[in-house]
Backbone bond lengths (Angstrom), bond angles and torsions (degrees), N, CA, C in turn:
res aa  C-N    CA-C-N  psi(-1)  N-CA   C-N-CA  omega(-1)  CA-C   N-CA-C  phi
1 M - - - 1.467 - - 1.436 112.10 -
2 N 1.202 119.75 -37.91 1.567 121.09 179.65 1.584 110.31 -61.97
3 C 1.382 112.95 -39.56 1.506 117.14 -177.18 1.696 102.48 -69.22
4 L 1.306 122.55 -39.56 1.398 124.97 -176.58 1.756 104.53 -60.98
5 T 1.326 108.38 -42.52 1.500 112.56 -176.37 1.571 106.70 -67.96
6 S 1.229 114.30 -43.28 1.526 111.88 -179.67 1.545 114.29 -60.41
7 I 1.307 116.03 -45.86 1.418 126.77 175.13 1.576 110.89 -58.10
8 G 1.258 117.17 -42.72 1.489 121.33 -174.61 1.587 104.97 -67.88
9 K 1.242 116.44 -36.38 1.429 119.23 -171.12 1.569 109.86 -70.82
10 R 1.344 112.63 -29.23 1.429 120.21 -179.92 1.589 112.97 -83.31
11 I 1.262 117.62 -21.35 1.513 118.68 177.94 1.451 110.23 -96.44
12 Y 1.230 122.17 91.42 1.471 130.76 172.69 1.557 107.85 60.02
13 N 1.358 118.46 31.84 1.462 117.65 179.17 1.438 111.52 50.87
14 I 1.409 116.85 50.12 1.404 120.06 -169.79 1.618 112.49 -68.62
15 E 1.335 118.21 -13.05 1.489 119.55 172.52 1.453 109.43 -64.68
16 D 1.306 122.48 -43.24 1.423 118.99 -172.70 1.524 108.28 -73.25
17 V 1.332 113.85 -36.92 1.555 117.59 -178.49 1.488 106.76 -61.47
18 L 1.236 119.39 -52.01 1.553 126.49 -172.49 1.554 107.36 -62.40
19 V 1.382 116.04 -42.81 1.533 115.01 -179.19 1.497 109.93 -71.90
20 L 1.431 119.85 -29.56 1.462 116.27 179.72 1.498 108.48 -72.59
21 I 1.321 115.48 -40.90 1.583 117.85 -177.59 1.593 104.06 -63.39
22 F 1.328 121.10 -40.99 1.491 117.79 179.78 1.491 112.75 -61.55
23 L 1.335 113.87 -44.08 1.554 116.69 179.90 1.472 112.48 -63.07
24 E 1.322 117.33 -39.96 1.390 117.89 175.10 1.422 114.91 -59.89
25 Y 1.274 119.62 -38.77 1.452 129.87 177.45 1.538 111.97 -62.69
26 I 1.328 108.99 -55.34 1.485 115.50 -168.63 1.609 110.21 -74.65
27 L 1.380 116.26 -24.21 1.515 121.46 -179.13 1.417 113.10 -92.01
28 K 1.375 117.72 -4.29 1.453 118.39 -172.96 1.566 114.05 -62.05
29 E 1.408 110.36 -42.69 1.353 119.08 176.31 1.522 117.15 -61.27
30 Y 1.346 109.05 -38.24 1.570 114.82 -178.23 1.585 108.01 -71.82
31 K 1.368 118.31 -38.07 1.445 119.52 -175.96 1.684 106.28 -68.46
32 E 1.404 118.99 -32.49 1.303 120.11 -177.94 1.543 116.96 -73.27
33 D 1.414 106.80 -42.93 1.524 116.18 -174.98 1.560 113.23 -83.76
34 Y 1.322 118.87 -22.89 1.455 120.50 -177.24 1.558 116.79 -119.55
35 L 1.421 111.16 -43.53 1.442 110.82 -170.75 1.520 108.72 -81.18
36 E 1.340 120.41 -29.77 1.385 127.75 -173.35 1.527 113.81 -105.87
37 N 1.450 113.10 6.25 1.361 116.52 -178.32 1.579 107.70 -109.84
38 E 1.284 118.67 118.11 1.484 123.40 -174.70 1.601 111.64 -57.18
39 E 1.356 114.06 -41.14 1.377 119.72 -176.50 1.450 112.43 -74.86
40 N 1.312 120.24 -47.79 1.508 126.55 -176.79 1.453 115.07 -74.57
41 C 1.339 118.13 -10.70 1.473 119.90 -168.87 1.596 105.12 -95.91
42 W 1.266 119.11 -6.53 1.455 126.35 -179.95 1.663 109.57 -72.35
43 L 1.242 117.20 160.29 1.417 127.74 -172.20 1.508 113.11 -60.25
44 D 1.385 114.70 -30.77 1.480 117.06 -176.37 1.473 110.87 -79.35
45 H 1.377 118.26 7.54 1.487 120.56 171.46 1.483 111.53 -114.72
46 M 1.387 118.10 18.36 1.486 116.71 179.82 1.364 115.44 -57.25
47 D 1.326 117.54 -39.34 1.494 125.09 -175.48 1.625 110.08 -66.39
48 L 1.289 111.70 -34.23 1.450 118.84 176.27 1.519 112.14 -66.39
49 R 1.353 117.38 -40.88 1.438 119.23 173.68 1.460 114.72 -58.60
50 F 1.368 114.04 -45.74 1.378 120.50 -175.90 1.585 114.37 -68.01
51 S 1.330 111.12 -34.03 1.484 123.32 179.67 1.573 106.06 -63.37
52 W 1.422 112.83 -45.87 1.472 118.89 174.58 1.403 116.26 -46.89
53 L 1.477 114.64 -52.14 1.431 120.53 -170.80 1.536 105.59 -69.62
54 K 1.343 118.05 -37.77 1.438 117.35 179.48 1.461 113.70 -59.80
55 R 1.390 118.37 -38.78 1.365 117.80 -174.78 1.625 106.30 -76.34
56 Q 1.270 119.77 -32.00 1.421 120.98 172.25 1.522 116.39 -62.60
57 L 1.390 113.86 -36.12 1.379 115.59 177.02 1.504 114.21 -75.25
58 A 1.347 116.31 -24.84 1.509 117.30 169.93 1.563 111.13 -67.58
59 S 1.387 116.96 -37.65 1.387 122.17 176.14 1.544 111.35 -62.77
60 Y 1.279 113.55 -45.71 1.451 119.73 -176.61 1.638 106.07 -63.10
61 D 1.241 117.72 -48.67 1.485 119.24 -178.32 1.600 113.33 -60.84
62 E 1.215 108.13 -25.67 1.616 114.95 -176.52 1.484 112.91 -93.06
63 I 1.411 117.95 -33.94 1.361 120.00 -174.52 1.639 112.75 -125.47
64 Y 1.403 110.22 -57.33 1.571 109.71 -172.10 1.534 112.26 -68.83
65 N 1.280 118.98 -23.46 1.437 125.30 178.12 1.648 108.01 -50.37
66 L 1.228 116.94 -39.12 1.432 123.49 -175.14 1.621 110.38 -77.15
67 W 1.222 119.02 -7.94 1.405 120.67 -176.25 1.566 113.66 -91.28
68 F 1.357 113.62 -20.15 1.476 116.61 -174.68 1.540 110.73 -125.36
69 P 1.274 119.94 154.51 1.456 122.33 176.52 1.583 105.06 -70.73
70 Y 1.345 113.61 145.42 1.384 122.34 -175.72 1.570 111.90 -55.31
71 S 1.350 112.72 -42.85 1.505 121.30 178.88 1.559 116.68 -54.42
72 W 1.301 111.45 -23.23 1.541 113.14 178.13 1.543 114.04 -75.05
73 E 1.338 116.80 -13.25 1.468 118.32 174.91 1.476 114.53 48.92
74 V 1.404 113.96 47.51 1.413 114.17 -175.69 1.541 112.67 -72.23
75 D 1.235 125.02 -32.68 1.354 122.09 169.20 1.412 120.99 -54.08
76 Q 1.268 119.32 -32.31 1.437 129.13 176.02 1.599 112.55 -68.09
77 H 1.476 106.32 -45.35 1.466 112.03 177.02 1.559 110.93 -69.57
78 F 1.290 120.02 -26.74 1.461 126.35 -179.69 1.582 104.10 -70.50
79 I 1.310 120.18 -51.02 1.477 121.68 -175.96 1.514 111.69 -66.50
80 L 1.370 116.52 -40.71 1.425 121.19 -178.71 1.578 110.36 -62.37
81 K 1.282 112.96 -39.79 1.567 119.30 178.50 1.466 110.48 -67.27
82 F 1.371 115.64 -40.06 1.359 117.07 178.65 1.505 111.40 -64.68
83 C 1.250 120.31 -44.07 1.465 125.97 -177.41 1.588 106.49 -63.79
84 E 1.363 118.50 -43.48 1.430 122.31 178.25 1.506 115.39 -59.34
85 L 1.340 115.28 -43.92 1.514 122.97 175.76 1.536 108.48 -67.72
86 T 1.308 118.58 -43.51 1.491 118.66 -178.02 1.517 113.05 -64.54
87 K 1.376 117.35 -39.31 1.414 126.98 -177.97 1.464 106.00 -63.21
88 K 1.348 124.73 -57.28 1.390 130.08 -177.48 1.552 111.59 -57.87
89 N 1.410 114.18 -38.71 1.434 118.12 -178.01 1.512 114.09 -67.55
90 I 1.445 115.35 -46.12 1.550 119.24 -177.19 1.561 106.49 -70.82
91 E 1.219 116.95 -28.38 1.553 124.33 174.44 1.642 105.56 -56.03
92 N 1.256 114.07 -56.18 1.467 119.65 -173.16 1.479 109.45 -70.53
93 V 1.331 114.38 -37.71 1.500 118.63 -172.83 1.547 106.61 -70.74
94 M 1.343 118.02 -41.06 1.479 118.79 -178.73 1.566 112.15 -71.74
95 E 1.216 114.54 -25.90 1.429 118.66 179.82 1.577 110.24 -71.81
96 K 1.320 109.45 -40.61 1.549 118.85 -175.91 1.547 108.54 -74.40
97 R 1.229 116.69 -34.84 1.535 123.66 -169.86 1.502 112.69 -124.15
98 K 1.353 114.33 31.29 1.496 121.66 -179.88 1.517 111.07 -62.97
99 I 1.369 123.25 -20.46 1.347 126.76 -179.97 1.629 108.24 -69.83
100 E 1.205 114.28 -24.11 1.492 122.89 -178.24 1.510 109.99 -87.33
101 L 1.271 126.90 -8.76 1.409 129.01 -174.16 1.600 108.02 -78.06
102 D 1.217 114.51 132.42 1.447 116.82 173.08 1.628 107.28 -140.99
103 N 1.266 114.34 172.87 1.466 121.64 -169.75 1.594 109.97 -58.78
104 K 1.304 113.14 -42.00 1.494 117.93 -174.83 1.502 110.25 -63.72
105 I 1.351 120.36 -54.64 1.360 121.05 179.16 1.484 119.83 -62.35
106 L 1.429 109.46 -36.96 1.435 117.78 -178.02 1.580 110.71 -68.28
107 L 1.375 114.97 -44.74 1.487 118.41 177.69 1.600 112.28 -59.92
108 A 1.364 113.30 -48.21 1.513 115.57 177.71 1.470 113.05 -62.52
109 S 1.360 124.73 -34.20 1.319 123.72 -179.81 1.598 112.88 -70.33
110 I 1.298 109.31 -39.73 1.560 117.84 178.48 1.647 105.53 -60.48
111 Q 1.305 117.36 -57.49 1.378 123.36 -175.00 1.613 109.84 -61.44
112 K 1.200 121.94 -36.08 1.585 124.25 174.48 1.400 107.08 -67.47
113 S 1.404 118.73 -45.44 1.554 114.56 -179.72 1.439 118.15 -66.41
114 I 1.303 114.57 -35.15 1.558 120.11 173.33 1.470 112.07 -67.88
115 I 1.210 122.16 -40.86 1.481 126.32 174.27 1.579 109.02 -57.15
116 F 1.234 117.17 -47.92 1.495 126.76 -179.29 1.501 108.22 -65.47
117 E 1.362 118.55 -47.97 1.510 115.53 174.85 1.491 111.37 -57.15
118 D 1.344 117.83 -43.51 1.482 116.34 179.83 1.567 111.06 -60.04
119 F 1.297 116.36 -42.22 1.434 123.33 173.34 1.691 109.80 -43.92
120 L 1.408 111.74 -53.16 1.470 121.99 -173.85 1.488 102.74 -61.02
121 T 1.405 117.02 -52.04 1.465 119.39 -177.92 1.521 114.64 -54.15
122 K 1.274 114.47 -45.66 1.449 115.20 172.97 1.483 120.08 -58.21
123 R 1.339 113.53 -39.18 1.462 116.68 177.49 1.519 112.33 -57.55
124 F 1.289 119.13 -36.25 1.452 121.29 -176.58 1.588 113.14 -112.41
125 E 1.336 110.69 32.73 1.484 116.18 -179.09 1.555 114.06 -66.53
126 Y 1.297 113.86 -23.52 1.523 122.02 -178.11 1.436 110.91 -105.23
127 S 1.389 120.21 4.40 1.430 120.63 177.45 1.497 118.24 -66.89
128 T 1.269 119.40 149.81 1.491 123.85 178.44 1.495 105.36 -81.82
129 T 1.365 120.42 -22.85 1.451 119.95 -178.07 1.562 104.02 -79.56
130 D 1.301 109.51 146.74 1.450 120.68 177.22 1.523 109.04 -87.28
131 L 1.403 113.86 90.44 1.423 117.39 -178.42 1.508 109.45 -106.17
132 K 1.322 119.11 144.06 1.432 120.01 179.54 1.567 104.29 -137.93
133 F 1.262 112.60 113.96 1.597 121.81 -179.10 1.486 113.05 -96.61
134 E 1.289 117.25 -18.02 1.521 120.35 -179.64 1.473 110.03 -56.87
135 G 1.255 120.81 115.71 1.416 128.31 173.90 1.548 114.14 97.89
136 L 1.254 113.01 -7.17 1.561 118.45 -169.31 1.614 107.24 -64.32
137 I 1.351 117.45 -31.32 1.416 124.04 -179.59 1.515 112.92 -110.63
138 V 1.276 116.36 -40.05 1.472 121.51 -170.00 1.440 115.83 -82.30
139 S 1.411 119.61 -14.31 1.439 124.45 -173.43 1.506 111.06 -60.58
140 P 1.277 124.93 -35.07 1.528 124.24 -174.14 1.565 107.94 -64.80
141 F 1.379 117.15 -24.90 1.575 116.16 179.84 1.526 111.01 -67.95
142 Q 1.252 119.40 -20.19 1.439 120.54 -172.91 1.542 108.79 -57.59
143 K 1.295 117.00 -34.56 1.542 122.92 -174.43 1.604 105.91 -68.53
144 Y 1.301 118.40 -19.42 1.450 119.25 -178.52 1.496 115.75 -112.09
145 I 1.280 115.27 9.32 1.483 123.79 -174.92 1.560 108.70 -61.85
146 Y 1.254 119.00 -23.77 1.411 122.22 175.24 1.516 115.12 -62.74
147 I 1.302 119.77 -16.31 1.379 125.13 175.87 1.563 106.77 -68.98
148 Y 1.283 112.23 -49.14 1.551 118.85 178.77 1.504 112.45 -62.79
149 I 1.393 116.05 -46.08 1.456 121.97 178.89 1.495 112.69 -60.78
150 E 1.285 119.59 -45.01 1.457 124.31 179.60 1.554 109.66 -64.51
151 F 1.437 117.02 -41.56 1.384 115.98 176.87 1.564 116.64 -58.68
152 Q 1.290 112.33 -44.84 1.401 120.66 -176.29 1.557 107.64 -66.22
153 E 1.315 118.57 -38.81 1.428 122.26 -178.57 1.663 105.19 -68.66
154 M 1.153 116.65 -40.35 1.527 114.90 178.77 1.534 110.27 -68.64
155 N 1.253 118.79 -38.44 1.505 118.50 174.90 1.527 113.87 -61.86
156 L 1.358 112.81 -46.80 1.439 116.50 -178.81 1.565 114.33 -66.24
157 K 1.337 117.80 -30.92 1.519 119.75 171.56 1.477 110.64 -65.07
158 T 1.346 115.08 -43.71 1.485 118.60 -177.71 1.512 110.84 -60.51
159 I 1.302 115.29 -45.21 1.533 124.75 176.11 1.486 108.65 -54.33
160 I 1.291 118.84 -55.15 1.391 122.80 -170.09 1.549 109.37 -66.52
161 Q 1.345 113.58 -42.18 1.459 119.62 179.90 1.546 112.33 -60.95
162 D 1.359 116.88 -39.05 1.361 126.88 176.83 1.692 110.23 -61.31
163 F 1.229 112.46 -44.66 1.456 115.79 173.56 1.479 114.20 -61.11
164 V 1.373 115.80 -51.67 1.435 118.87 178.39 1.490 113.95 -56.03
165 S 1.332 115.37 -41.84 1.463 112.82 175.81 1.489 116.02 -63.58
166 N 1.372 115.92 -39.10 1.575 118.46 178.39 1.533 106.84 -66.00
167 F 1.374 123.25 -42.88 1.395 123.88 177.70 1.543 114.89 -59.75
168 E 1.368 111.93 -36.15 1.419 115.81 179.44 1.439 112.81 -65.99
169 K 1.299 114.63 -45.14 1.468 118.53 175.84 1.539 112.67 -59.31
170 L 1.369 122.22 -34.61 1.409 123.29 178.92 1.476 114.20 -83.43
171 G 1.388 118.07 -2.19 1.425 122.94 177.65 1.510 114.85 79.89
172 L 1.339 114.02 25.98 1.497 121.35 -177.80 1.413 114.45 -103.68
173 L 1.382 118.07 -3.77 1.505 123.20 -178.11 1.608 107.91 -62.05
174 P 1.306 117.24 -45.64 1.443 114.06 -173.97 1.545 113.17 -62.19
175 F 1.388 115.52 -32.72 1.442 118.96 173.62 1.461 114.96 -57.43
176 F 1.440 118.18 -39.15 1.445 120.35 -179.96 1.440 109.96 -75.05
177 E 1.282 123.17 -28.65 1.369 123.69 -179.69 1.596 110.84 -69.55
178 S 1.289 110.56 -39.06 1.523 116.99 -179.11 1.565 108.18 -75.50
179 F 1.222 117.06 -32.46 1.495 121.65 -179.54 1.574 112.96 -69.73
180 Q 1.413 111.14 -22.48 1.397 114.73 177.94 1.482 114.79 -92.66
181 S 1.279 119.02 7.27 1.408 128.80 -175.30 1.654 105.03 -65.43
182 R 1.322 110.96 134.34 1.541 116.93 177.50 1.588 110.31 -78.92
183 D 1.314 115.93 -9.41 1.447 111.23 -177.90 1.549 112.38 -84.24
184 L 1.314 115.81 -5.90 1.417 118.97 -179.01 1.626 106.07 -100.96
185 N 1.421 108.61 140.65 1.578 111.23 176.70 1.567 105.71 -85.32
186 P 1.226 117.10 172.97 1.431 127.97 -174.59 1.539 109.27 -55.16
187 E 1.419 114.31 -44.26 1.546 115.91 -173.34 1.468 107.31 -71.51
188 D 1.338 120.92 -35.91 1.447 121.22 174.31 1.490 114.76 -63.68
189 K 1.318 116.12 -38.31 1.435 112.26 178.60 1.494 112.91 -70.74
190 I 1.335 118.76 -27.87 1.582 118.19 179.39 1.530 102.67 -71.75
191 M 1.345 121.48 -40.94 1.393 122.23 -174.55 1.550 111.20 -62.52
192 R 1.453 115.11 -40.02 1.477 122.92 175.72 1.550 110.14 -61.76
193 L 1.414 116.05 -41.17 1.366 116.14 -178.65 1.479 109.03 -64.58
194 A 1.415 119.38 -45.01 1.375 123.35 179.90 1.562 114.10 -53.23
195 D 1.393 108.96 -48.62 1.546 117.15 -176.25 1.625 105.82 -60.10
196 T 1.277 115.96 -46.23 1.451 123.75 -175.45 1.445 109.06 -62.13
197 A 1.249 119.06 -43.32 1.594 125.04 175.10 1.328 111.54 -54.63
198 T 1.420 123.42 -37.17 1.433 122.66 -177.12 1.547 112.53 -85.50
199 D 1.367 113.25 -29.11 1.433 121.85 -176.49 1.629 113.90 -79.42
200 N 1.310 109.32 -34.57 1.551 115.75 -172.51 1.543 110.39 -119.91
201 A 1.313 117.43 112.26 1.438 120.92 -179.48 1.518 113.02 -61.12
202 N 1.354 113.93 -26.44 1.609 119.59 -175.21 1.518 106.23 -68.48
203 I 1.402 117.88 -20.96 1.460 116.04 -173.69 1.517 112.01 -59.05
204 S 1.433 117.38 -14.19 1.449 115.54 179.24 1.505 112.57 -72.94
205 L 1.380 117.32 -7.43 1.457 119.93 174.09 1.596 109.83 -80.42
206 I 1.212 119.20 -14.80 1.517 124.89 -175.28 1.508 111.99 -72.58
207 L 1.283 116.80 -41.97 1.539 119.45 178.99 1.515 114.68 -66.25
208 P 1.418 116.53 -45.71 1.356 115.66 179.04 1.604 112.81 -62.60
209 A 1.314 109.05 -37.59 1.576 114.71 -179.93 1.573 106.59 -64.65
210 A 1.289 117.13 -41.77 1.452 114.52 -177.59 1.566 111.31 -69.01
211 G 1.362 112.91 -36.08 1.507 120.08 -179.06 1.475 108.26 -59.51
212 E 1.446 117.77 -38.01 1.466 120.72 -171.25 1.579 105.48 -74.23
213 I 1.266 120.23 -34.78 1.401 125.90 177.40 1.521 110.97 -65.60
214 F 1.360 117.82 -45.40 1.487 123.08 179.15 1.590 108.43 -67.00
215 L 1.287 119.99 -38.22 1.483 120.37 173.28 1.441 114.23 -64.36
216 Y 1.303 118.52 -33.46 1.463 116.48 174.84 1.515 111.87 -73.77
217 Y 1.336 120.27 -39.38 1.403 118.86 167.66 1.529 117.80 -56.68
218 K 1.284 114.94 -35.18 1.415 122.71 174.60 1.562 111.91 -60.12
219 R 1.372 110.92 -54.51 1.383 114.06 175.86 1.590 116.88 -50.78
220 C 1.302 111.31 -45.61 1.402 117.62 179.52 1.596 115.26 -57.01
221 L 1.339 105.67 -47.75 1.673 117.75 177.09 1.512 106.48 -56.17
222 I 1.340 120.50 -44.91 1.454 123.98 -179.32 1.507 111.39 -61.38
223 Q 1.344 114.65 -43.92 1.445 117.64 -176.98 1.513 108.98 -68.00
224 L 1.352 118.85 -43.73 1.446 125.49 175.78 1.487 113.36 -55.53
225 S 1.395 116.05 -46.60 1.443 118.51 -178.78 1.496 112.24 -63.82
226 K 1.304 120.52 -22.64 1.490 125.85 179.05 1.537 108.05 -83.61
227 M 1.325 118.84 -9.48 1.419 117.48 173.22 1.512 115.74 -94.56
228 R 1.261 116.10 19.57 1.425 120.20 -176.96 1.490 117.42 -45.07
229 N 1.280 118.34 -43.03 1.404 126.33 -176.86 1.524 113.40 -64.64
230 I 1.379 117.67 -17.28 1.436 119.48 -172.48 1.530 109.03 -83.31
231 W 1.233 121.97 -21.41 1.468 118.69 -173.28 1.521 113.74 -91.45
């Protein structure tokens, strides 16, 4: 096989020609079904794109892998070309249909893309070739991450405003205003909180409210940590 590879490289660089022909052949279906299809190219079909590639990789490992010398690394060329086409396509699609983007579909698409990139990284974790799949597909979403941020800001403002309204009805708002005073040092603020907790039974509502806000922050941080490939 090494002899065949050597001869092939000398004859019109046949390796590149054969790999190119194969990629055109195997990607033809993907281009027709997803890149050229207005419905399937939208973000709610990201998982179908990735499932398509996984099926093709299974076929490659079972059948096409026997067609080419291992040193040609055809599966790597195939995956990189798929990622290149997909990245360009979703860039164009989001630009054309950005009015349809919302937090839900954006977040789902980002998470699915990152999971898929992790899948590709794991496939080649023992490869001698320095392959980096992080961001190959998900990077175009960075331009629209403001949609996610604005959505979370709006939700947080609503939550805080609801708490303020409830505390105002219970007569606890003056306590918060005094607690925020810059004239008090941290120790005095803690002592004031302790005194209020013993004097006012309604203070028991403060801790659950604070806990809910912290849980909301935690969910946001977890979501952001899963977007590591996008930055």
